[in-house]
C-alpha positions as CSV (number, residue, x, y, z in Angstrom):
1,M,99.8,99.4,132.7
2,I,96.5,100.7,131.2
3,K,93.7,102.0,133.5
4,V,90.6,103.6,132.1
5,F,88.0,105.2,134.4
6,H,84.5,106.4,133.4
7,L,85.6,107.3,129.9
8,Y,83.1,109.2,127.6
9,K,83.7,110.3,124.0
10,N,81.3,111.9,121.5
11,Y,81.7,113.4,118.0
12,L,78.3,115.0,117.9
13,P,76.7,116.7,120.9
14,T,74.0,114.1,121.3
15,V,75.9,111.0,119.9
16,M,78.1,109.2,122.4
17,V,80.7,106.9,120.9
18,L,81.9,105.6,124.3
19,Q,79.9,105.7,127.5
20,D,81.3,105.1,131.0
21,V,84.1,102.8,129.8
22,T,86.1,101.4,132.7
23,F,88.8,98.7,132.7
24,A,92.4,97.8,133.6
25,V,95.1,96.0,131.7
26,A,98.0,94.7,133.8
27,P,101.7,95.1,132.7
28,G,102.5,92.3,130.2
29,E,98.9,91.3,129.5
30,F,97.6,90.5,126.0
31,V,94.0,91.7,125.7
32,Y,91.7,91.5,122.7
33,L,89.3,94.5,122.2
34,T,86.3,93.1,120.4
35,G,82.7,94.0,119.4
36,P,80.6,94.7,116.3
37,S,81.6,97.3,113.7
38,G,80.9,100.8,115.1
39,A,81.1,99.6,118.7
40,G,83.9,102.1,119.5
41,K,87.0,99.9,119.3
42,T,89.0,102.2,117.0
43,T,87.9,105.3,119.0
44,L,89.1,103.7,122.2
45,L,92.5,102.9,120.7
46,K,92.9,106.5,119.4
47,L,92.1,107.8,122.9
48,L,94.8,105.5,124.4
49,F,97.6,107.0,122.2
50,A,96.1,110.5,122.4
51,A,95.2,110.9,118.8
52,E,91.9,112.1,120.2
53,R,90.8,113.5,123.6
54,P,87.9,112.2,125.6
55,K,84.8,114.2,126.6
56,S,85.4,113.1,130.2
57,G,87.0,110.4,132.3
58,Q,90.6,109.4,132.9
59,I,93.2,107.3,131.1
60,L,96.3,106.2,133.0
61,L,99.3,104.7,131.2
62,A,102.0,103.4,133.6
63,G,100.5,105.5,136.3
64,R,100.4,108.8,134.3
65,N,97.1,110.5,133.6
66,L,97.1,110.9,129.8
67,T,94.1,113.3,129.8
68,T,96.1,116.0,131.5
69,F,99.1,115.8,129.2
70,S,100.4,118.7,127.1
71,R,101.3,118.2,123.5
72,R,104.9,117.9,124.4
73,Q,104.2,115.3,127.1
74,I,102.1,113.3,124.6
75,A,104.9,113.3,122.1
76,H,107.2,111.9,124.7
77,L,104.7,109.3,125.9
78,R,104.2,108.0,122.3
79,R,107.8,106.9,122.3
80,T,106.7,104.2,124.7
81,I,103.7,103.1,122.6
82,G,103.7,101.2,119.3
83,V,100.7,101.5,117.1
84,V,99.7,99.1,114.3
85,F,97.0,100.1,111.8
86,Q,94.8,97.9,109.6
87,D,95.7,99.9,106.6
88,F,99.4,99.9,107.4
89,K,100.0,103.6,106.9
90,L,103.3,103.1,105.3
91,I,105.0,105.9,103.3
92,P,104.9,104.7,99.7
93,Y,107.9,106.6,98.5
94,R,110.1,105.3,101.3
95,T,111.8,101.9,101.4
96,V,111.0,99.2,104.0
97,F,114.2,100.3,105.9
98,D,113.3,104.0,105.8
99,N,109.7,103.4,106.9
100,V,110.9,101.5,110.0
101,A,113.8,103.8,110.6
102,L,111.7,107.0,110.6
103,V,110.8,106.9,114.3
104,L,114.5,106.5,115.3
105,E,115.6,109.3,113.0
106,I,113.1,111.6,114.6
107,L,114.5,110.7,118.0
108,G,118.0,111.6,116.7
109,L,119.7,108.2,117.2
110,P,123.1,107.6,115.5
111,R,123.0,106.1,112.1
112,N,124.8,102.9,113.2
113,E,122.3,102.4,116.0
114,I,119.4,102.9,113.6
115,K,120.8,100.3,111.2
116,K,121.3,97.8,114.0
117,R,117.8,98.2,115.4
118,V,116.0,98.2,112.1
119,W,117.8,95.0,110.9
120,K,117.0,93.3,114.2
121,V,113.3,94.1,114.1
122,L,112.9,93.3,110.4
123,K,114.5,89.9,111.1
124,L,112.1,89.3,113.9
125,V,109.1,89.8,111.7
126,G,110.7,87.9,108.8
127,I,111.0,90.6,106.2
128,E,114.7,91.5,106.3
129,Q,115.2,90.2,102.8
130,K,112.9,93.0,101.5
131,L,114.9,95.8,103.2
132,Y,115.1,98.1,100.1
133,R,111.7,97.3,98.6
134,Y,108.9,99.9,98.5
135,P,105.6,99.2,100.2
136,L,103.7,98.8,96.9
137,E,106.1,96.1,95.9
138,L,105.0,94.0,98.9
139,S,102.0,91.8,99.5
140,G,99.5,92.8,102.2
141,G,101.0,90.4,104.7
142,E,104.5,91.7,104.1
143,Q,103.3,95.3,104.5
144,Q,101.7,94.4,107.8
145,R,105.0,92.9,108.9
146,V,106.7,96.2,108.1
147,A,104.0,98.1,110.0
148,I,104.6,95.8,113.0
149,A,108.4,96.3,112.8
150,R,107.9,100.0,112.8
151,A,105.8,99.8,115.9
152,L,108.4,97.6,117.6
153,V,111.6,99.3,116.6
154,N,111.7,101.7,119.6
155,N,111.1,98.9,122.1
156,P,107.7,100.1,123.3
157,Q,106.1,99.2,126.6
158,I,102.6,99.0,125.0
159,I,101.5,97.9,121.5
160,L,98.0,99.0,120.3
161,A,96.9,97.2,117.2
162,D,93.7,98.0,115.2
163,E,92.5,95.0,113.2
164,P,96.0,94.1,112.2
165,T,94.9,90.8,110.5
166,G,91.6,92.1,109.1
167,N,92.6,91.8,105.4
168,L,94.9,88.8,105.7
169,D,94.3,85.1,105.0
170,F,94.3,82.4,107.7
171,E,98.0,81.4,107.2
172,I,99.3,84.9,107.3
173,T,97.0,85.8,110.2
174,T,98.5,82.9,112.2
175,E,102.1,84.1,111.4
176,I,101.2,87.7,112.4
177,M,99.7,86.4,115.7
178,N,102.8,84.4,116.4
179,I,104.8,87.6,116.2
180,F,102.5,89.4,118.6
181,N,102.7,86.4,121.0
182,Y,106.5,86.4,120.9
183,V,106.6,90.2,121.6
184,N,104.1,89.7,124.4
185,S,106.2,86.9,125.9
186,Q,109.1,89.4,126.2
187,G,107.0,91.6,128.5
188,T,105.2,94.0,126.1
189,T,101.6,94.8,126.9
190,I,99.4,94.3,123.9
191,M,95.8,95.5,123.2
192,L,94.6,94.2,119.8
193,A,91.2,95.2,118.3
194,T,89.6,92.5,116.2
195,H,86.2,91.2,115.1
196,N,87.8,87.9,114.0
197,R,86.3,85.0,116.1
198,M,88.9,82.7,114.8
199,L,91.6,84.6,116.7
200,L,89.7,84.5,119.9
201,E,89.2,80.7,119.6
202,K,92.7,79.8,118.4
203,F,94.8,82.2,120.5
204,R,93.3,82.3,124.0
205,K,93.6,85.7,125.7
206,K,91.6,88.1,127.8
207,V,88.8,89.8,126.0
208,L,87.3,93.2,126.4
209,T,84.0,93.3,124.6
210,I,82.4,96.7,123.7
211,H,78.8,97.0,122.5
212,Q,77.2,100.4,121.6
213,G,80.0,102.3,123.3
214,R,79.9,100.4,126.6
215,V,82.0,97.6,128.1
216,E,79.8,94.6,127.9
217,E,82.2,92.0,129.3
218,F,85.9,91.6,130.3
219,S,86.8,88.0,130.7
220,W,88.9,85.2,129.3
221,T,88.0,83.6,126.0
222,A,86.2,80.2,126.3
223,A,88.6,78.3,124.0
224,A,90.4,75.4,125.5
225,E,94.1,75.4,126.4
């Protein structure tokens, strides 16, 4: 599903953020992307949904070389990718419903279909009772559920999540991870960036570790079943 070959990325001419990154994630896998702050996790995720372009290397999503895509092709590709940000990126003057519905509205789906999909995904993440609330009326955990619902509403093949539990307590973190696990069990490929060791120990997955812009290790977590 995700294949990366010899990926390089720099922001300054002499400062490489990612160096010779190569890995593959199979369809339906759940992979943690981990490493210290500044290791290049967020940059790698941005490259995977084409928010940025690499200096060199190849990124293949479902067999398609993302690095050769035009803007129009990238826009079409993003319909198959759901992205969850640590800071939620919800529109404050739109209700929960409207934040989640926005993607479907852009795609031009009929209003009845939009209502059906939004209700279904909000129920999945346990926030359907806050349908007409605004983001600033919600707790951090509730806002993250809305952000996850927005990422899921178009039935993406891939979910990319950047520190989605970074500002949440243990109980809410566990609930959020249970949502991701359920989505993954339905066949969605997930790559989740985190520095939270508790997640790696509690929810055993494959781990891609990046250090100073390089892949340090790609293996299973050591936690017991």
